[in-house]
DRENDREN-895254 format. One record per residue (C-alpha): residue number from 1; x, y, z. Coordinates in Angstrom, 1 decimal, m for minus. Layout:
N
<atom nr="NUM" X="X" Y="Y" Z="Z"/>
...
//
This chain:
221
<atom nr="1" X="m91.1" Y="m6.3" Z="14.3"/>
<atom nr="2" X="m90.4" Y="m9.8" Z="12.9"/>
<atom nr="3" X="m90.1" Y="m8.6" Z="9.4"/>
<atom nr="4" X="m87.5" Y="m5.7" Z="10.7"/>
<atom nr="5" X="m85.5" Y="m8.8" Z="12.2"/>
<atom nr="6" X="m85.6" Y="m10.7" Z="9.2"/>
<atom nr="7" X="m84.3" Y="m7.7" Z="7.1"/>
<atom nr="8" X="m81.2" Y="m7.0" Z="9.3"/>
<atom nr="9" X="m80.3" Y="m10.7" Z="9.4"/>
<atom nr="10" X="m80.6" Y="m11.5" Z="5.4"/>
<atom nr="11" X="m79.9" Y="m8.1" Z="3.5"/>
<atom nr="12" X="m76.6" Y="m7.4" Z="5.1"/>
<atom nr="13" X="m75.5" Y="m10.9" Z="4.0"/>
<atom nr="14" X="m76.9" Y="m10.9" Z="0.5"/>
<atom nr="15" X="m74.9" Y="m7.5" Z="0.5"/>
<atom nr="16" X="m72.2" Y="m9.4" Z="1.4"/>
<atom nr="17" X="m72.8" Y="m12.5" Z="m1.0"/>
<atom nr="18" X="m72.6" Y="m10.2" Z="m3.9"/>
<atom nr="19" X="m69.5" Y="m8.4" Z="m3.0"/>
<atom nr="20" X="m67.7" Y="m11.4" Z="m2.5"/>
<atom nr="21" X="m69.1" Y="m13.0" Z="m5.9"/>
<atom nr="22" X="m68.1" Y="m9.8" Z="m7.8"/>
<atom nr="23" X="m64.5" Y="m9.8" Z="m6.1"/>
<atom nr="24" X="m63.8" Y="m12.0" Z="m9.3"/>
<atom nr="25" X="m63.4" Y="m10.1" Z="m12.8"/>
<atom nr="26" X="m63.1" Y="m12.9" Z="m15.0"/>
<atom nr="27" X="m65.0" Y="m15.9" Z="m14.6"/>
<atom nr="28" X="m67.7" Y="m15.0" Z="m12.0"/>
<atom nr="29" X="m69.6" Y="m18.1" Z="m10.6"/>
<atom nr="30" X="m73.3" Y="m18.7" Z="m11.5"/>
<atom nr="31" X="m75.9" Y="m16.9" Z="m9.5"/>
<atom nr="32" X="m78.1" Y="m20.1" Z="m9.3"/>
<atom nr="33" X="m75.2" Y="m21.9" Z="m7.5"/>
<atom nr="34" X="m74.4" Y="m18.6" Z="m5.2"/>
<atom nr="35" X="m78.5" Y="m19.0" Z="m4.5"/>
<atom nr="36" X="m78.4" Y="m22.7" Z="m3.9"/>
<atom nr="37" X="m75.1" Y="m22.4" Z="m1.7"/>
<atom nr="38" X="m76.5" Y="m19.6" Z="0.3"/>
<atom nr="39" X="m79.7" Y="m21.6" Z="0.7"/>
<atom nr="40" X="m77.8" Y="m24.3" Z="2.3"/>
<atom nr="41" X="m75.8" Y="m22.4" Z="4.5"/>
<atom nr="42" X="m79.4" Y="m20.5" Z="5.6"/>
<atom nr="43" X="m81.2" Y="m23.9" Z="6.1"/>
<atom nr="44" X="m79.7" Y="m27.2" Z="6.2"/>
<atom nr="45" X="m76.7" Y="m26.3" Z="7.7"/>
<atom nr="46" X="m77.9" Y="m24.3" Z="10.3"/>
<atom nr="47" X="m80.3" Y="m27.4" Z="11.1"/>
<atom nr="48" X="m77.8" Y="m29.8" Z="10.9"/>
<atom nr="49" X="m75.9" Y="m28.1" Z="13.7"/>
<atom nr="50" X="m78.2" Y="m27.3" Z="15.7"/>
<atom nr="51" X="m79.6" Y="m31.0" Z="16.0"/>
<atom nr="52" X="m75.9" Y="m32.2" Z="16.3"/>
<atom nr="53" X="m75.0" Y="m29.4" Z="18.8"/>
<atom nr="54" X="m78.2" Y="m30.5" Z="21.2"/>
<atom nr="55" X="m77.2" Y="m33.8" Z="20.8"/>
<atom nr="56" X="m73.6" Y="m33.1" Z="21.8"/>
<atom nr="57" X="m74.8" Y="m30.7" Z="25.0"/>
<atom nr="58" X="m77.1" Y="m33.7" Z="26.3"/>
<atom nr="59" X="m74.3" Y="m35.9" Z="26.6"/>
<atom nr="60" X="m71.5" Y="m33.2" Z="27.6"/>
<atom nr="61" X="m71.6" Y="m30.1" Z="30.1"/>
<atom nr="62" X="m68.4" Y="m28.2" Z="29.5"/>
<atom nr="63" X="m69.7" Y="m25.3" Z="27.8"/>
<atom nr="64" X="m66.1" Y="m23.7" Z="26.8"/>
<atom nr="65" X="m65.1" Y="m26.9" Z="24.9"/>
<atom nr="66" X="m68.4" Y="m26.9" Z="23.3"/>
<atom nr="67" X="m68.1" Y="m23.0" Z="22.4"/>
<atom nr="68" X="m64.4" Y="m23.5" Z="21.3"/>
<atom nr="69" X="m63.5" Y="m26.8" Z="19.8"/>
<atom nr="70" X="m66.7" Y="m28.9" Z="19.3"/>
<atom nr="71" X="m69.0" Y="m25.9" Z="18.0"/>
<atom nr="72" X="m66.5" Y="m24.9" Z="15.4"/>
<atom nr="73" X="m66.1" Y="m28.3" Z="14.1"/>
<atom nr="74" X="m69.9" Y="m29.1" Z="13.6"/>
<atom nr="75" X="m70.6" Y="m25.8" Z="12.3"/>
<atom nr="76" X="m67.4" Y="m26.0" Z="9.5"/>
<atom nr="77" X="m68.3" Y="m29.4" Z="8.6"/>
<atom nr="78" X="m72.2" Y="m28.4" Z="8.0"/>
<atom nr="79" X="m71.2" Y="m25.3" Z="6.2"/>
<atom nr="80" X="m68.8" Y="m26.9" Z="3.9"/>
<atom nr="81" X="m70.7" Y="m29.7" Z="2.3"/>
<atom nr="82" X="m72.7" Y="m28.3" Z="m0.7"/>
<atom nr="83" X="m69.1" Y="m27.6" Z="m1.9"/>
<atom nr="84" X="m69.1" Y="m31.2" Z="m2.8"/>
<atom nr="85" X="m72.3" Y="m31.3" Z="m4.7"/>
<atom nr="86" X="m71.3" Y="m28.1" Z="m7.2"/>
<atom nr="87" X="m67.6" Y="m29.4" Z="m7.2"/>
<atom nr="88" X="m67.9" Y="m29.4" Z="m11.3"/>
<atom nr="89" X="m68.4" Y="m25.6" Z="m10.6"/>
<atom nr="90" X="m65.1" Y="m25.6" Z="m8.8"/>
<atom nr="91" X="m63.2" Y="m24.6" Z="m11.8"/>
<atom nr="92" X="m60.4" Y="m22.2" Z="m10.7"/>
<atom nr="93" X="m58.9" Y="m22.4" Z="m6.7"/>
<atom nr="94" X="m60.5" Y="m19.3" Z="m5.9"/>
<atom nr="95" X="m64.0" Y="m20.6" Z="m6.3"/>
<atom nr="96" X="m63.6" Y="m22.7" Z="m3.0"/>
<atom nr="97" X="m63.1" Y="m19.5" Z="m1.1"/>
<atom nr="98" X="m66.5" Y="m17.5" Z="m2.9"/>
<atom nr="99" X="m68.6" Y="m20.7" Z="m2.2"/>
<atom nr="100" X="m67.1" Y="m21.5" Z="1.0"/>
<atom nr="101" X="m68.0" Y="m17.9" Z="2.1"/>
<atom nr="102" X="m71.4" Y="m17.8" Z="0.5"/>
<atom nr="103" X="m72.1" Y="m20.8" Z="2.7"/>
<atom nr="104" X="m71.1" Y="m19.4" Z="5.8"/>
<atom nr="105" X="m72.6" Y="m15.8" Z="5.2"/>
<atom nr="106" X="m76.1" Y="m18.0" Z="4.7"/>
<atom nr="107" X="m75.5" Y="m20.0" Z="8.0"/>
<atom nr="108" X="m75.1" Y="m16.3" Z="9.4"/>
<atom nr="109" X="m78.2" Y="m15.0" Z="8.3"/>
<atom nr="110" X="m80.3" Y="m17.7" Z="9.7"/>
<atom nr="111" X="m78.4" Y="m17.4" Z="13.1"/>
<atom nr="112" X="m78.7" Y="m13.8" Z="13.5"/>
<atom nr="113" X="m82.4" Y="m14.3" Z="13.0"/>
<atom nr="114" X="m82.5" Y="m16.8" Z="15.9"/>
<atom nr="115" X="m80.5" Y="m14.3" Z="18.2"/>
<atom nr="116" X="m82.5" Y="m11.5" Z="16.9"/>
<atom nr="117" X="m85.8" Y="m13.4" Z="18.1"/>
<atom nr="118" X="m84.2" Y="m14.5" Z="21.0"/>
<atom nr="119" X="m83.2" Y="m11.0" Z="22.2"/>
<atom nr="120" X="m85.9" Y="m8.8" Z="20.9"/>
<atom nr="121" X="m87.5" Y="m8.1" Z="24.2"/>
<atom nr="122" X="m84.0" Y="m6.9" Z="25.3"/>
<atom nr="123" X="m82.9" Y="m2.8" Z="25.4"/>
<atom nr="124" X="m81.5" Y="m0.8" Z="22.4"/>
<atom nr="125" X="m78.0" Y="m1.3" Z="24.1"/>
<atom nr="126" X="m78.3" Y="m4.9" Z="23.9"/>
<atom nr="127" X="m79.7" Y="m5.1" Z="20.4"/>
<atom nr="128" X="m76.8" Y="m2.8" Z="19.6"/>
<atom nr="129" X="m74.3" Y="m4.9" Z="20.9"/>
<atom nr="130" X="m76.0" Y="m7.8" Z="19.2"/>
<atom nr="131" X="m75.7" Y="m6.5" Z="16.1"/>
<atom nr="132" X="m72.1" Y="m5.6" Z="16.3"/>
<atom nr="133" X="m71.1" Y="m9.2" Z="17.5"/>
<atom nr="134" X="m73.3" Y="m11.0" Z="14.9"/>
<atom nr="135" X="m74.2" Y="m9.3" Z="11.7"/>
<atom nr="136" X="m70.3" Y="m7.6" Z="11.7"/>
<atom nr="137" X="m68.3" Y="m10.1" Z="13.7"/>
<atom nr="138" X="m69.7" Y="m13.6" Z="13.4"/>
<atom nr="139" X="m70.9" Y="m13.1" Z="9.9"/>
<atom nr="140" X="m67.4" Y="m12.5" Z="8.9"/>
<atom nr="141" X="m66.5" Y="m15.1" Z="10.8"/>
<atom nr="142" X="m68.7" Y="m17.7" Z="8.9"/>
<atom nr="143" X="m67.4" Y="m16.4" Z="5.6"/>
<atom nr="144" X="m64.2" Y="m16.7" Z="6.5"/>
<atom nr="145" X="m63.6" Y="m19.7" Z="8.5"/>
<atom nr="146" X="m66.2" Y="m21.7" Z="5.8"/>
<atom nr="147" X="m64.3" Y="m20.2" Z="2.6"/>
<atom nr="148" X="m61.1" Y="m21.6" Z="4.2"/>
<atom nr="149" X="m62.5" Y="m25.1" Z="4.0"/>
<atom nr="150" X="m63.5" Y="m24.2" Z="0.7"/>
<atom nr="151" X="m60.2" Y="m23.5" Z="m0.4"/>
<atom nr="152" X="m58.9" Y="m26.9" Z="0.4"/>
<atom nr="153" X="m61.7" Y="m28.5" Z="m1.8"/>
<atom nr="154" X="m61.0" Y="m26.4" Z="m4.7"/>
<atom nr="155" X="m57.3" Y="m27.4" Z="m4.6"/>
<atom nr="156" X="m57.9" Y="m31.1" Z="m4.5"/>
<atom nr="157" X="m60.3" Y="m30.7" Z="m7.2"/>
<atom nr="158" X="m58.7" Y="m28.4" Z="m9.7"/>
<atom nr="159" X="m55.2" Y="m28.8" Z="m8.8"/>
<atom nr="160" X="m55.4" Y="m32.2" Z="m8.0"/>
<atom nr="161" X="m53.7" Y="m31.9" Z="m4.7"/>
<atom nr="162" X="m53.5" Y="m34.8" Z="m2.3"/>
<atom nr="163" X="m56.1" Y="m35.3" Z="0.4"/>
<atom nr="164" X="m53.9" Y="m33.5" Z="3.1"/>
<atom nr="165" X="m55.1" Y="m30.1" Z="1.7"/>
<atom nr="166" X="m58.9" Y="m30.3" Z="2.4"/>
<atom nr="167" X="m57.9" Y="m31.6" Z="5.6"/>
<atom nr="168" X="m55.4" Y="m29.4" Z="6.7"/>
<atom nr="169" X="m57.7" Y="m26.3" Z="5.6"/>
<atom nr="170" X="m60.8" Y="m27.7" Z="7.2"/>
<atom nr="171" X="m58.5" Y="m27.6" Z="10.5"/>
<atom nr="172" X="m57.8" Y="m24.2" Z="9.9"/>
<atom nr="173" X="m61.2" Y="m23.1" Z="9.5"/>
<atom nr="174" X="m61.9" Y="m25.1" Z="12.5"/>
<atom nr="175" X="m59.1" Y="m23.4" Z="14.5"/>
<atom nr="176" X="m60.1" Y="m19.8" Z="13.0"/>
<atom nr="177" X="m63.8" Y="m20.3" Z="14.1"/>
<atom nr="178" X="m62.4" Y="m21.3" Z="17.2"/>
<atom nr="179" X="m60.2" Y="m18.3" Z="18.0"/>
<atom nr="180" X="m63.3" Y="m16.0" Z="17.3"/>
<atom nr="181" X="m65.4" Y="m18.1" Z="19.9"/>
<atom nr="182" X="m62.7" Y="m18.1" Z="22.6"/>
<atom nr="183" X="m62.4" Y="m14.2" Z="22.4"/>
<atom nr="184" X="m66.2" Y="m13.7" Z="22.2"/>
<atom nr="185" X="m66.9" Y="m16.2" Z="25.1"/>
<atom nr="186" X="m64.1" Y="m14.3" Z="27.1"/>
<atom nr="187" X="m66.2" Y="m11.2" Z="27.5"/>
<atom nr="188" X="m69.5" Y="m13.3" Z="28.2"/>
<atom nr="189" X="m67.7" Y="m14.4" Z="31.2"/>
<atom nr="190" X="m65.6" Y="m11.6" Z="32.1"/>
<atom nr="191" X="m68.5" Y="m8.8" Z="31.4"/>
<atom nr="192" X="m65.8" Y="m6.7" Z="29.4"/>
<atom nr="193" X="m66.1" Y="m5.8" Z="25.7"/>
<atom nr="194" X="m62.7" Y="m6.1" Z="25.0"/>
<atom nr="195" X="m63.0" Y="m10.0" Z="24.2"/>
<atom nr="196" X="m65.7" Y="m9.5" Z="21.5"/>
<atom nr="197" X="m63.9" Y="m6.1" Z="20.0"/>
<atom nr="198" X="m60.8" Y="m8.5" Z="19.4"/>
<atom nr="199" X="m63.0" Y="m11.1" Z="17.6"/>
<atom nr="200" X="m64.6" Y="m9.0" Z="15.7"/>
<atom nr="201" X="m61.2" Y="m7.5" Z="14.8"/>
<atom nr="202" X="m60.0" Y="m10.7" Z="13.8"/>
<atom nr="203" X="m62.8" Y="m11.7" Z="11.8"/>
<atom nr="204" X="m63.3" Y="m8.8" Z="9.7"/>
<atom nr="205" X="m59.2" Y="m8.8" Z="8.9"/>
<atom nr="206" X="m59.4" Y="m12.3" Z="8.1"/>
<atom nr="207" X="m62.2" Y="m11.7" Z="5.9"/>
<atom nr="208" X="m60.1" Y="m8.9" Z="4.0"/>
<atom nr="209" X="m57.1" Y="m11.1" Z="3.9"/>
<atom nr="210" X="m59.0" Y="m13.7" Z="2.0"/>
<atom nr="211" X="m60.6" Y="m11.2" Z="m0.3"/>
<atom nr="212" X="m57.3" Y="m9.9" Z="m1.3"/>
<atom nr="213" X="m56.1" Y="m13.6" Z="m1.8"/>
<atom nr="214" X="m58.9" Y="m13.8" Z="m4.2"/>
<atom nr="215" X="m58.1" Y="m10.9" Z="m6.1"/>
<atom nr="216" X="m54.5" Y="m12.1" Z="m6.4"/>
<atom nr="217" X="m55.9" Y="m15.7" Z="m7.7"/>
<atom nr="218" X="m58.4" Y="m14.1" Z="m10.1"/>
<atom nr="219" X="m55.4" Y="m12.1" Z="m11.5"/>
<atom nr="220" X="m53.1" Y="m15.0" Z="m12.1"/>
<atom nr="221" X="m54.5" Y="m16.1" Z="m15.6"/>
//
C-alpha cells in the first residue's frame, strides 16, 4: 500500500515537472537543476514548513488565520529559497516560473504522500476526494504560487529590476495560495464540495495562465 501511495504522490508531480520544463522550446533548463529544485521542495522545504507551522500553532490557535495567512507565507518562503542557490541558472525571465513551479511540485509530492498515509484507512470515496483536491488542485496551486515568486526573483536577476519586484511577486504568490486555502477550508466547515471545486478550478486556471506566459516569453527572443 505504501508503494502505491508513493507512486500516486510522486509520479504525477514528476510528469508535471517534465511538462512545465519542456514548455520552453529554447534554452531549456538543465535536468540536474530541475532535479535538485524538486528535491528541495520535496524535502527541505516541507520539513522547514512543518517545523515553522508547528511552532506557530503552539502559540496561536486561530486555525483560519493559520490556514489562510500564516501557512501560505511560511510555505511560499520555504519553497522559493532554492532559486537563490541556483540564481546563475536564471538567465531568462521565464526561468523563474519554471524553477518555482518545480519546487512547488516537489513540495506537493511529499505533502500528498503525508496526507495519503494519514487517510489510507478511510473509504475509497474519501481517498478519491483527497486525490482530486491534492493531486490535482493542491499540486497545481503549489506550482502556480511558487512560480509567481520565482518570476519576481528572475526579474530582479535577469532584468536587474528593483527589490520591489521579488517582494511584490512573493506577496502575489502568498495571496494566490491564500485564495485557494480559503475556498478549500470553506468546504471543511460547510461540509459542501463547492469550495473545493472552486479551489481546484482556480489552481488549474492559474497554472494554465502561467504556462501560457512561459510560452509567450520563450517566443520573444
